[in-house]
Structures are given as C-alpha cells and as structure tokens.
C-alpha positions as CSV (number, residue, x, y, z in Angstrom):
1,M,44.7,43.8,84.2
2,P,47.5,43.9,81.5
3,R,46.6,47.6,80.9
4,E,47.1,48.4,84.6
5,L,50.3,46.4,84.6
6,S,51.7,48.4,81.6
7,F,50.7,51.7,83.2
8,H,52.3,50.6,86.4
9,Q,55.6,50.1,84.5
10,L,55.4,53.4,82.6
11,P,57.9,55.2,84.8
12,N,60.5,52.4,84.3
13,L,59.7,52.3,80.6
14,L,60.3,56.1,80.3
15,T,63.6,55.6,82.2
16,L,64.7,52.8,79.8
17,L,63.7,55.1,76.9
18,R,66.0,57.8,78.3
19,M,68.8,55.2,78.6
20,G,68.2,54.2,75.0
21,A,68.4,57.9,73.9
22,V,72.0,58.2,75.1
23,P,73.8,56.4,72.2
24,V,71.6,58.4,69.8
25,L,72.6,61.6,71.5
26,I,76.2,60.6,71.4
27,L,76.0,59.9,67.6
28,F,74.5,63.3,66.9
29,L,77.0,65.1,69.0
30,H,79.8,63.2,67.3
31,N,78.5,64.3,64.0
32,G,78.2,67.9,65.2
33,H,74.4,68.1,65.0
34,Y,73.9,70.1,68.1
35,D,70.4,71.1,67.2
36,V,69.1,67.5,67.2
37,A,71.3,66.7,70.2
38,L,69.7,69.6,72.1
39,V,66.2,68.3,71.3
40,I,67.1,64.8,72.5
41,F,68.8,66.1,75.6
42,L,65.8,68.3,76.5
43,A,63.3,65.4,75.7
44,A,65.4,63.1,78.0
45,G,65.2,65.8,80.7
46,I,61.4,65.9,80.3
47,T,61.1,62.1,80.6
48,D,63.2,62.3,83.8
49,G,60.8,64.6,85.4
50,L,57.8,62.8,84.1
51,D,58.8,59.3,85.2
52,G,59.5,60.6,88.7
53,W,56.1,62.4,88.9
54,I,54.1,59.4,87.6
55,A,55.9,57.1,90.0
56,K,55.2,59.3,93.1
57,R,51.7,60.5,92.0
58,F,50.3,57.0,91.3
59,G,52.4,55.0,93.8
60,F,54.4,53.2,91.2
61,V,57.7,53.5,93.2
62,T,59.8,50.4,92.6
63,R,63.2,49.1,93.7
64,L,64.1,48.7,90.0
65,G,63.2,52.3,89.3
66,A,65.3,53.5,92.3
67,I,68.3,51.9,90.6
68,L,67.6,52.7,86.9
69,D,66.6,56.3,87.3
70,P,69.9,57.7,88.7
71,L,71.8,55.3,86.4
72,A,70.0,56.8,83.4
73,D,70.7,60.3,84.6
74,K,74.4,59.6,85.0
75,M,74.6,57.9,81.6
76,L,73.0,60.9,80.0
77,I,75.0,63.6,81.7
78,V,78.4,61.9,81.7
79,S,78.1,60.8,78.1
80,T,77.1,64.3,77.1
81,Y,80.0,65.8,79.0
82,V,82.5,63.3,77.4
83,M,81.3,64.3,73.9
84,L,81.4,68.0,74.7
85,V,85.0,67.6,76.1
86,L,86.0,65.8,72.9
87,A,84.5,68.6,70.8
88,G,86.4,71.2,72.9
89,D,83.3,72.8,74.3
90,I,84.0,71.9,78.0
91,P,87.4,71.6,79.7
92,F,88.7,68.1,80.4
93,W,89.4,69.0,84.1
94,L,85.6,69.5,84.7
95,L,84.8,66.1,83.3
96,L,87.5,64.6,85.5
97,L,86.1,66.4,88.6
98,I,82.6,65.2,87.9
99,G,83.7,61.7,87.1
100,F,85.8,61.2,90.2
101,R,83.1,62.7,92.4
102,D,80.5,60.2,91.0
103,L,83.0,57.3,91.4
104,G,83.6,58.4,95.0
105,I,79.9,58.4,95.7
106,I,79.5,54.9,94.2
107,A,82.4,53.7,96.3
108,G,81.0,55.4,99.4
109,V,77.6,53.7,98.9
110,L,79.2,50.3,98.5
111,V,81.3,50.8,101.6
112,L,78.4,51.9,103.7
113,Q,76.2,49.1,102.4
114,T,78.9,46.6,103.3
115,L,79.3,48.1,106.8
116,H,75.7,49.0,107.6
117,G,73.5,47.1,105.2
118,E,70.9,48.8,103.1
119,I,70.9,52.6,103.1
120,Q,68.1,54.9,102.1
121,M,68.8,56.7,98.8
122,R,68.1,60.5,99.2
123,P,69.7,63.2,97.1
124,S,71.3,66.0,99.1
125,P,70.2,69.6,98.4
126,V,73.8,70.4,97.2
127,S,73.7,67.4,94.9
128,K,70.3,68.5,93.5
129,L,71.7,71.9,92.8
130,N,74.8,70.4,91.2
131,T,72.7,68.2,88.9
132,F,70.6,71.2,87.9
133,L,73.8,73.3,87.1
134,Q,75.3,70.4,85.1
135,I,72.2,70.2,83.0
136,S,72.1,74.0,82.6
137,L,75.7,74.1,81.4
138,V,75.0,71.5,78.8
139,V,71.9,73.3,77.5
140,F,73.8,76.7,77.4
141,V,76.7,75.1,75.5
142,M,74.4,73.5,73.0
143,V,72.3,76.6,72.5
144,E,75.5,78.6,71.8
145,R,76.7,75.9,69.3
146,V,73.4,75.9,67.5
147,G,73.6,79.7,67.3
148,L,70.3,80.4,69.1
149,L,72.0,82.5,71.8
150,A,75.5,83.5,72.7
151,L,76.1,84.3,76.3
152,P,79.8,83.2,76.9
153,V,79.9,85.0,80.3
154,V,76.9,83.0,81.6
155,T,78.4,79.8,80.3
156,Q,81.7,80.5,82.1
157,I,79.8,81.3,85.3
158,L,77.9,78.1,85.0
159,L,81.1,76.2,84.4
160,W,82.6,77.5,87.6
161,L,79.4,76.9,89.5
162,V,79.3,73.3,88.3
163,A,82.9,72.9,89.5
164,A,82.2,74.5,92.9
165,T,79.0,72.6,93.6
166,T,80.6,69.3,92.5
167,M,83.3,69.8,95.1
168,A,80.8,71.0,97.7
169,S,78.7,67.9,97.0
170,A,81.6,65.6,97.4
171,L,82.7,67.2,100.7
172,H,79.1,67.0,101.9
173,Y,78.9,63.3,101.3
174,I,82.3,62.8,102.9
175,Y,81.3,64.7,106.0
176,F,77.9,63.1,106.5
177,W,79.0,59.6,105.6
178,F,82.4,59.3,107.2
179,I,83.3,62.2,109.5
180,R,79.9,62.0,111.4
181,P,79.6,58.3,112.0
182,A,76.1,58.8,113.6
183,D,74.9,60.0,110.2
184,S,76.7,57.3,108.2
185,A,73.4,56.4,106.5
186,G,73.0,60.0,105.3
187,P,72.2,61.1,101.8
188,P,73.4,58.7,99.1
189,P,73.9,59.5,95.5
190,S,71.7,61.8,93.5
191,G,68.6,60.3,92.1
192,T,64.9,59.8,92.8
193,D,63.4,57.7,95.6
194,R,61.8,55.5,92.9
C-alpha cells in the first residue's frame, strides 16, 4: 500500500522537484554557468512532460497537481527570463509583457471564480504555442551563450514570436472571458489538467 501511495504521488513529487530546481537554476545563471543552467532547464522541461504523462496515463490527476504544475512552470520560466534580462540576453520589455500578461490571467481567474464559482482550467491553443515559444527562446539563448550554436536571426525571430503570441494569448483570454459573457468560463491560465 505505501508503494502504491508513493507512485500515486510521483507526478506531484516531480513537480515539486521542478520547483526546487528553480533557485539552483537562478544561481548558475547568476554565476554565468549557462552550460549547467541549460542542462537544469532541459531536465525541468522533461519532468514537466513526464509528470503530466504519468498523471494522465495512470489516473493520478489531483487538485493539488492542477495548482502546482502551472505554478512550477511559471516559476521556472519567469525566473529564467528575469535572470536573462539581468544578464542582457533578453530585452526588459519582453519580460514586462510576459509578466503583465500572466498577472492579468491570474486576476482574470480570480474575478471569474468570484463571479461564477469554480472554473475549469484548460490551456488555450494560443497559450500552448506561447509557452512553447518562450521555452524555445530560452533554450536558443542559452545554447548561443554556451557556444554550441549561433543563430542570432532565429533568436530574434523567436523573440518577436514570443511577443506576438503573448499579446495574442492575452487578447484571446480577454475576448473569451469578458467580451463573450456566455463563454466566461472559457480557457483559464496555461497548465495541465492535473
């Protein structure tokens, strides 16, 4: 029985592990060790996919996981963006755009839950694309800093795609949550259904 219980909690444990990796990642980025930071970031991305797959495959979906998983994702991405901005690798305005979009989503969820009660958490397609592009930009920046590959044009294109999809995602949520009242329980913030 204890063995089953521990396996049942594996997705949440992986999520907590990802959250615990964030300060370590920040430390390595602060010290300019992009090679180690890249490995940690990629490992965190793997655990993100793995915990979601395990939860859905074995029916270990929990309310706690549904809260922790998107929180861990945001901690990882926003912390990495902050450190890359401080290092001059990413422009400050992009961090500002992403940060205010995320704060807007959180505020929107709180307003909708206050007005309509519990809402179903589903990522929108635009939000999924935005998250993928945000992660891709981080990986490309770190790969360039490590010296493995230099594709500044691709990095610039990714930067502008992140900006565009961040705005598109914000407008998507505003439209489906507030402009179309019938769909006010539409897609909430990015994350898994766990």
